[in-house]
C-alpha positions in Angstrom: -5.2 11.6 -2.7 -2.8 8.6 -2.8 0.3 9.9 -0.9 1.5 6.7 0.4 0.6 4.9 -2.8 3.0 7.3 -4.5 5.7 6.5 -2.0 5.4 2.8 -2.7 5.6 3.6 -6.5 8.7 5.5 -5.8 10.2 2.7 -3.9 9.3 0.3 -6.6 10.8 2.4 -9.2 14.0 2.8 -7.2 14.2 -0.9 -6.5 13.5 -1.9 -10.2 15.9 0.3 -11.7 18.7 0.2 -9.1 19.3 4.1 -9.1 18.4 6.6 -11.7 14.8 5.9 -12.9 15.2 5.4 -16.6 13.0 3.4 -19.0 13.3 -0.3 -18.1 10.7 -2.5 -20.1 8.9 -3.5 -16.9 9.2 -0.2 -14.9 5.6 1.0 -15.4 4.2 -2.3 -14.9 6.1 -3.0 -11.7 5.0 0.5 -10.4 1.4 -0.2 -11.1 1.3 -3.6 -9.6 2.7 -2.1 -6.4 0.1 0.6 -6.5 -2.7 -2.0 -7.1 -1.3 -4.0 -4.1 -2.9 -1.7 -1.7 -5.8 0.3 -3.2 -6.4 0.5 0.4 -5.0 3.7 0.2 -5.7 5.0 -3.2 -8.1 7.3 -1.8 -5.9 8.0 1.1 -2.4 7.2 2.2 -2.4 3.3 2.6 1.0 2.4 1.3 0.9 0.2 -2.0 1.5 -3.4 -2.7 4.0 -6.1 -1.6 4.7 -7.2 -5.2 8.5 -6.6 -4.9 8.5 -9.5 -2.3 8.0 -11.8 -5.4 9.9 -9.8 -7.9 13.1 -11.4 -9.3 16.3 -9.7 -7.6 14.4 -8.2 -4.7 14.8 -10.2 -1.5 13.4 -9.1 1.9 16.1 -9.3 4.5 14.5 -10.3 7.7 15.6 -13.4 9.4 13.3 -16.2 10.9 12.2 -15.4 14.4 13.2 -17.7 17.2 11.1 -20.7 17.8 10.1 -19.7 21.0 8.7 -16.4 19.7 6.7 -18.3 16.9 4.7 -20.4 19.4 2.9 -23.6 18.4 -0.6 -22.1 18.1 -0.6 -19.0 18.9 10.7 3.7 -16.3 9.7 7.0 -15.9 12.5 9.3 -17.5 13.4 12.3 -15.3 12.6 10.7 -12.0 15.6 10.3 -9.6 16.1 7.9 -6.7 15.6 9.1 -3.2 18.6 9.9 -1.1 20.4 6.9 0.3 18.8 5.4 3.4 21.2 5.1 6.3 22.3 1.6 7.3 20.7 0.1 10.3 23.3 -2.6 10.6 25.0 -0.7 13.4 21.8 -0.2 15.3 22.2 3.5 15.3 21.3 6.5 13.1 22.3 10.0 13.1 19.6 10.7 15.4 20.6 7.9 18.0 19.5 4.3 18.5 16.9 2.8 16.2 13.8 1.1 17.7 14.8 -2.3 19.2 11.0 -3.6 19.2 8.9 -4.2 16.2 6.2 -1.7 15.5 2.9 -2.4 17.4 0.9 -2.3 14.1 -2.9 -2.4 13.8 -3.6 -6.0 14.9 -7.0 -7.5 15.7 -8.6 -10.9 16.3 -12.3 -11.6 15.2 -14.1 -14.6 16.4 -17.5 -16.2 15.7 -17.8 -19.5 17.3 -14.9 -21.8 16.3 -13.9 -19.4 13.5 -11.0 -17.2 13.9 -9.7 -14.4 11.7 -6.5 -12.6 12.5 -6.3 -9.2 10.8 -3.1 -7.0 10.4 -3.2 -3.5 9.0 -0.2 -3.0 6.7 2.1 -0.5 5.1 3.5 -1.6 1.8 6.7 0.1 2.0 8.4 0.7 5.4 11.3 1.4 7.6 13.8 -1.4 8.4 13.8 -0.1 12.0 10.3 -1.5 12.4 11.3 -5.1 11.7 14.2 -5.8 14.0 16.2 -9.0 13.1 15.1 -12.1 15.1 11.7 -10.6 15.8 10.2 -8.7 13.0 6.8 -8.8 14.5 5.3 -8.8 18.0 5.0 -12.2 19.7 1.3 -12.2 19.4 1.3 -11.6 15.7 4.1 -14.3 15.2 2.0 -16.7 17.1 -1.1 -16.0 15.1 0.7 -16.3 11.9 2.2 -19.7 13.0 -1.3 -20.9 13.9 -2.7 -20.1 10.4 -2.5 -22.4 7.4 -3.5 -19.7 5.0 -2.2 -16.1 4.7 -4.8 -13.8 2.7 -3.3 -10.7 1.1 -5.1 -8.2 -1.1 -3.7 -10.0 -4.0 -2.0 -13.2 -4.4 1.8 -12.9 -5.1 1.2 -14.5 -8.6 -1.4 -12.1 -9.5 0.7 -9.0 -8.7 3.0 -9.4 -11.8 1.2 -7.5 -14.5 2.6 -6.8 -18.0 3.6 -3.7 -19.6 0.7 -4.2 -22.1 -1.7 -4.1 -19.2 -0.4 -0.7 -18.1 -0.4 0.7 -21.5 -3.9 -0.6 -22.2 -5.5 0.9 -19.1 -3.5 3.9 -18.3 -1.5 5.3 -21.3 -2.7 7.0 -24.3 -0.9 6.4 -27.7 -0.4 10.2 -27.9 -0.5 13.1 -25.4 -4.0 13.1 -24.0 -3.8 14.4 -20.4 -3.8 18.2 -21.2 -7.1 17.6 -23.1 -8.6 15.6 -20.2 -8.0 18.1 -17.6 -9.6 21.6 -17.0 -7.0 24.2 -18.1 -6.2 25.5 -14.4 -5.5 22.0 -13.3 -3.2 21.3 -16.1 -1.4 24.4 -15.7 -1.0 23.5 -12.0 0.4 20.1 -12.9 2.7 21.6 -15.6 4.1 24.0 -13.0 4.6 21.4 -10.6 6.7 19.3 -13.1 8.5 22.1 -14.7 11.8 21.1 -13.3 11.4 17.5 -14.7 10.5 17.9 -18.4 11.3 14.3 -19.2 8.8 13.1 -16.6 6.2 15.7 -17.8 6.6 14.5 -21.4 5.7 11.0 -20.1 2.7 12.2 -17.9 1.3 13.9 -20.9 0.6 10.7 -22.4 -1.2 9.1 -19.2 -4.8 9.0 -18.1 -5.5 11.1 -14.9 -5.8 8.2 -12.5 -2.2 7.0 -13.5 -0.9 10.5 -13.7 -2.1 10.9 -10.1 -0.1 8.1 -8.6 3.0 9.1 -10.5 2.9 12.8 -9.6 2.8 11.9 -5.9 5.7 9.4 -6.6 7.7 12.3 -7.8 6.6 14.4 -4.8 7.5 11.7 -2.3 11.1 10.8 -3.5 12.6 12.0 -0.3 10.5 9.8 2.0 13.3 7.3 2.2 11.1 4.2 2.8 11.9 0.8 1.2 9.7 -1.6 -0.5 11.5 -4.7 0.7 10.3 -3.6 4.2 6.8 -3.4 3.4 4.6 -5.5 5.8 3.5 -8.0 3.3 7.0 -8.7 2.1 8.0 -9.3 5.7 5.0 -11.6 6.5 5.8 -13.6 3.5 9.5 -14.0 4.4 8.4 -15.5 7.6 5.3 -17.5 6.5 6.7 -19.3 3.5 9.5 -20.9 5.5 7.0 -23.0 7.1 5.7 -26.2 5.3 2.2 -26.7 4.1 1.2 -22.9 4.0 -0.8 -21.1 1.4 -1.0 -17.6 0.3 -4.3 -16.5 -1.4 -5.7 -13.1 -2.6 -9.0 -11.5 -1.4 -9.5 -10.0 -4.9 -8.2 -10.7 -8.3 -5.9 -8.3 -10.4 -8.8 -7.6 -12.8 -11.0 -6.6 -9.9 -8.5 -4.3 -8.6 -7.7 -2.9 -12.0 -11.3 -2.1 -12.5 -11.3 0.1 -9.3 -9.2 2.6 -11.2 -10.2 2.0 -14.7 -14.0 2.3 -13.9 -13.5 5.8 -12.3 -15.2 8.6 -14.3 -13.3 11.4 -15.7 -14.7 13.6 -12.8 -13.4 11.0 -10.3 -9.9 10.8 -12.0 -9.7 14.6 -11.9 -10.6 14.8 -8.3 -7.6 12.4 -7.5 -5.1 14.6 -9.3 -6.5 17.8 -7.7 -6.0 16.4 -4.3 -2.5 15.4 -5.3 -1.6 19.0 -6.3 -3.5 20.6 -3.2 -0.4 20.4 -1.2 3.3 20.9 -1.7 5.6 18.0 -1.9 7.0 18.6 1.6 3.4 18.5 2.9 2.7 15.3 1.2 5.9 13.7 2.6 4.9 15.0 6.2 1.5 13.2 5.7 3.4 9.9 4.9 5.4 10.4 8.0 2.3 11.0 10.0 0.7 7.8 8.8 3.8 5.8 9.5 3.7 7.2 13.1 0.0 6.3 13.5 0.6 2.8 12.1 3.4 2.4 14.6 0.9 3.1 17.5 -1.4 0.5 16.0 -4.9 2.0 16.3 -6.9 1.4 13.2 -9.9 3.7 14.0 -7.4 6.6 14.7 -5.8 6.0 11.2 -9.2 6.1 9.5 -10.1 9.3 11.4 -6.9 10.9 10.3 -7.4 9.9 6.7 -11.0 11.1 6.7 -10.1 14.6 8.0 -7.2 14.7 5.5 -9.5 13.8 2.6 -12.1 16.5 3.8 -9.3 19.1 4.0 -7.8 18.3 0.5 -11.1 17.5 -1.6 -11.9 19.7 -4.4 -15.4 18.3 -4.7 -16.7 16.6 -1.5 -19.4 14.6 -3.4 -16.9 13.4 -6.0 -14.3 12.6 -3.4 -16.8 10.5 -1.5 -17.7 8.5 -4.8 -13.9 7.9 -5.3 -13.6 6.5 -1.6 -16.6 4.3 -2.2 -15.2 2.9 -5.4 -11.7 2.2 -4.4 -12.0 1.7 -0.7 -15.4 0.7 0.6 -16.5 -1.6 -2.4 -13.3 -3.5 -1.9 -13.8 -3.7 1.9 -17.0 -5.5 1.3 -15.5 -7.9 -1.1 -12.6 -8.5 1.3 -14.9 -9.6 4.0 -16.9 -11.8 1.7 -13.7 -13.7 0.6 -12.4 -14.0 4.0 -15.5 -15.9 5.1 -14.8 -18.2 2.0 -11.3 -19.1 3.3 -11.9 -19.4 7.0 -12.8 -22.8 8.4 -13.7 -24.2 11.8 -10.7 -24.5 14.0 -8.4 -23.4 11.2 -7.5 -19.6 11.7 -7.1 -17.3 8.7 -4.4 -14.6 8.9 -5.5 -11.5 6.8 -3.1 -8.6 5.9 -4.6 -5.6 4.2 -3.7 -1.9 3.8 -4.1 -0.3 7.1 -6.8 2.1 5.9 -9.1 -0.8 5.1 -9.5 -1.9 8.7 -10.9 1.1 10.8 -13.9 3.4 10.7 -17.6 2.9 10.2 -17.2 1.2 6.7 -13.9 -0.5 7.5 -13.4 -4.2 7.5 -13.6 -4.5 11.3 -16.9 -3.0 11.5 -18.2 -5.2 8.6 -17.0 -8.4 10.5 -19.0 -7.0 13.6 -22.0 -6.8 11.5 -21.6 -10.3 10.4 -21.7 -11.6 14.0 -17.8 -11.5 14.8 -16.5 -10.3 18.1 -13.5 -8.2 17.2 -10.9 -7.2 19.7 -7.4 -5.7 19.7 -4.7 -8.4 19.4 
């Protein structure tokens, strides 16, 4: 259910540990923080979190765009790191030249009178080829960012740093509890999936189903090869914070995001895990690659339609799956839009960056803004 959330967890774990994923004191906390950074996709693959952009020792590597482009207004034992990602420094890969233009990305402009909200759909881990040096974003996006005194993310950078105690309190049992929380067939399926990784299985036994769900997909998605420092939020902050007088805010608090998971019923958590195990690891990675392609095209409604079809295909119980979507996607969309209206001011545009799956569809952020009187157009 959270394919790309899992990819972000994998990237976070890899970055935090610098290689083999062994038990660092902050490992689970960092992983969870990055997952929480994009609950956009917790019911579907929206890549998770930009926390690493503000984690000591992790530095995004995108240079400032030229002035002309900016415009004036405009651990888990047993986990193993993914194969090395090829260097893009030469501008080529084994398959030929890398892209020389930034990805299109889902980008929209919402206006109502003298209020303007710029909206960018993000992936929380990414491919460096999508952020070319010198111009990591399209000129329209850079101009909108330059014109906005406030950048609103799902969580503020300060709120993303959770403690190990928080993870233990909400996601980890004092003794193995997961086998007793799952129907026997689902536990057997999970055990079979993890059989080649006994150390990881031992850790997962002590997790509640919602956290196990995220980490199972992390394990399945190790070979995706995406990098946390190339998540969209990290790249935006790398540009935005070099300009003076700018402010980054969150559209919800960490406590609010945590409740999106911790308030799930046992049936809802089981549904998440059942969807994780409905496909092979290779199929999950393929879905991540499909999402990446759709994001590059930049159509938020197409992304939402794809995710809806995917959820329908993988759902074990359609009614329960819909309730999970409502809790961890749609309720949060409504909160996001309310907070946006608190931050935007006349003639002071607000730049909003949230997980791509939050934007499109009949219950997405774009439609909610239309219902509140905004005109919404592609950027």
